[in-house]
N, C-alpha and C positions, 0 to 999 in steps of 0.2 A: 808343300802343305797338304795335309790329309783333308780331303773334301768328299763328302757323300751326300746323297739325299736319303735320309733315313726313311724306312718303310714303317707302317703302323701295324701293330699286333695287339692281341689281347692276352694279358696274363690271366689264366683261367681261375686263379685264386679268387678273383673278383666275383665270379659266379659259381663258386664251389658248391653252394647249396643246390644247384641245378645240374649237377654232374654225378649224382649218386647211383643212377641206374642206366643201362644201355639206352632206354627210350628217352630218358632225360637228356643224356649226352647228345643223342641224335637231334632232338628238337633244339637244344641250346646252340649247337654248332650251326644249325640252320639260321637261327636268329642273328648270330654273330656275323655270318656271311652276308645276310640280308642288309645289315648296317653298312657294310662296305669293306670290312677287314678281310685281309687275305692271309693272315698268319696268326698263330696262337703259341703261347707257352703252356706246356702241360705241367700243371702244378696243382696239388690238392684235388685231383680228379678221383673222387671216391669210387667210381665204377671201374677204375683200373688198379685199385689197391688190393693187397692180399696175395697169397701164394697162387691161387687160382681165380683171378679176377674175372668178373663177368664180361669185361671188355679187354681183350688182349691187345698187344702192340699191333698185331696184324689187323684186328677189327678197327682199332683206333685210326690206323693209317687209311683204311677204306672209308671211314666216316669223314675224315679230313679231305681225302681226295674228292669224295662225292659233293663236298661243299666248297671246292676250290680253295682250300686252306692248306697251308704248310705249317709244320711244327718247327719253330725256330729256336726253341730252348726248352729245357726241363729244369726242375729241382729234384735232385735225387739225394738219398741219404749218404752221409760220409762213409758209414760202415759198408754199405752196399758197393759204393764206388771203390773202396779200398780192398774189400774181401771177395767181391764177385765181379771183378773188372770185366772179364770176358762176357758175362751175361749182360752187363750194362752196355758194353759195346754193341752186342747183338740187338739189344732193345732199341738203341738209338739208330742203328743202321736200318732196322725195320721201319722206324718212323720217318726216316730221311732227315733226321735232326743232327746237326753237327756241333751243338753247343749245350753243355751241361753245367749247371751252377750248383754250388754248395749253398743251401738256403740260409745258413747262419753258422757262426763259429761253434763247433762242437764244445760241449761243456768241459771236456777233459783239458782243453787248451785255455779256455776263457779264464779259468780259475787261477792260472799261473802268470797273469799279467803279460808284460812284453815278451818274456821268454816263451810263454805259450803261443803267442801270435807268431813268433819267429819259427817255432817248431811246426805249427800248422802250415805256415807258408812253405817251409822246407818240404814237408810231405806233399803239399799240393803241387809243387813244382815237379816232384818225382812222379806223381800221379798223372800230371799233364803230359809228361814225357811218355808214359805208357799208353795214353789215349791217342797221342798224336799220329802214330802210324796208321790208325784206323780212321783218321780224318776227323777226330773229335777234339774240340777245344773245351778247356775247363775254366770256369770263372767262380768268383766269390761274390755273393749278394750281401750288401751292407744293410744294417739298420742304423740306429743312432749311437749305440754303445761303443762302436769302434772309435769314436772321437774322444773317449776317455783318455786322459794323458798320464804318462809316467815319466817323470824327469823332463817335463815339457814337451814330450813327443807323443803325438796321438797314435793310438794303436793302429789306426787305419794306414798311417804312413809306413808302419812296419810291413804290412801286407803289400801295399802298393810297391814299395821299393824292391820286393822280391821278384817282381816281373810277372806275378800271377795276373791273369786277366780279371777284370772286374765286371760285375753286373750291377752297375750303380743304380741306386734308388734315390732320385733327386729329392723326394719329400723328406726322407729320413736324414739326408745331409742337411737340409734346411732346419729340420727339427733339432738336430744336434748343435745348431748355431753356427755351422760352417757355411761357406758361400758355394752354392751348387755350381755356378759357372766356373769358378776357380778350380774346384775339384775336378770337374769335367775336363777342363783344359789341361790339368796336371796329369790326367790319365789318357791323353791322346794316344790312339793306337792300341789301347788296352780294353776298349769298351764296345764289343760287338753288339751287345744288347743292354738297353737302359730302361729301367722302370720309371714311368711318369705318372704322377698324380699331383693334384694341387692341394694347397694348404689354405683353408679359409678360416674366418673367425666367426663364431656365434657368441656374441657378447665378448667375454674374456677367454672363451675356450677355443683352442685350435682344433679344427676338425679336417678330416680328409674330404676332398671334393673332386668332381670331374675336372679335367684339365681345362683351364680357361675360366673357371668359376671361383677361383681363389686369388691368391696374392703372389705367387711365384712369378718371377720376371721372365716370362716365356719369350718376349721379344728379343732378349739377349741370350737366354739359355738355349733356345732352339738353334740359332745359328752356331753357337759354341758346340753343340752336339754334332752338327753337320761337319764343322771344321775338324772335330776331334775323332772322326771316323766311326761314329755310331751307325750301325747297319739297320737296327730295328729299335723302335720305341715301343715298348710293351706297356700298354695302358693297364694300370692296376689301381684298384681302390679297395683296401682291406676292409673298410667299413663304409657302407653306402647308407645315406639317410633317406633314400627313396629307391625305387626299383633299380637294381644294378644294371639291367640292360638299357634302361633309360640313361643311366650315368655313362655307360659305354658309348651310347649314341652321342651324347653331349660332348664327350672328349673327342670322338671322331669328327664331329662337325667343326669343332674349333681347330684341331690339328690339321685336318685335311685341307682346310682353307688357308692355313697360315702361310705367308710368303716364304718363310724359311724352308718349308717342306715341299715346295713346288719343284718338279723336275727341271733341271737346267738344260736348255736346248743347245748351249755351246759351252765348251770348257772354260773355266775361269782362269 
C-alpha cells in the first residue's frame, strides 16, 4: 500500500495580487515562510511574467532559498511546454522543481468532447516522455467541467485512464458532485501534488474557504490522500473573503495539527 505523510505548500495563485513586483514577491514569501510553510507552487506570479520579467528563475530561486522555501510545482502554458520544451526544462531545473502541471484543458481539445480529451491525453503522455529524462513530471489540474459526461463516461476518466499524472483539486471535484475521497483513491500513485481548499455555505451560496472552515470531509479525505501517495498538499483559495494571508494561516493551523498529517515514527 502506498503511504506517505504529505507536506504542506502554498499555491501562490491564492496571493497573486501580492506578487506583482520583486519587492512584493520578497515580502510575500517572507510572510508565507513565517506562517510555517516550507514549499510553494509558482502560479500566476506577475513578477515572473513576460519575455523579460523583473524576477527571473534565478532570482526567484534565490528568494525561495532565502526564505527556506522549495518550489514543488508550477502551472505553465500548454503552448510553451509543447513548443519551447528545452527552455521549460531549464526553467524548472533552475528552480529545483520537478513537477509541472497543465492548468486547464486547452480550448482546442475541450470543444471536441471525448475525442478531444483522448487527443490531449495522448499528447500529454508524449510530452511527459520528453520531460522525464530531465527529471520532470507532468500533471493535469482539474476543475469541475471534466466531470461532464458523454455516453455515461466522465471526461475525467478519459484523462485518468491514459496514465497522465493528476494535480487533483478536491474542491472542484466536490463542486462537480463527485466524491473527492473516491477520486483520490482511484488516482493512487498518480497524484504527487494535490490542491486543497474547503467548501463552505453562506446561506444557499457555496463559497471557497480555508481548509477546516467548510464542509469537506477532511477526517476521511486526508488519510486517503496519505494512502494514495500525495507528496504535497498545496493550499489554494481562488477567492478569499478576507485577507488571503490570514486564510493561508487558518489552513496551516488546521492541517498542520491534523492527526493524518503527523509524521509516523514507525512504519505501518
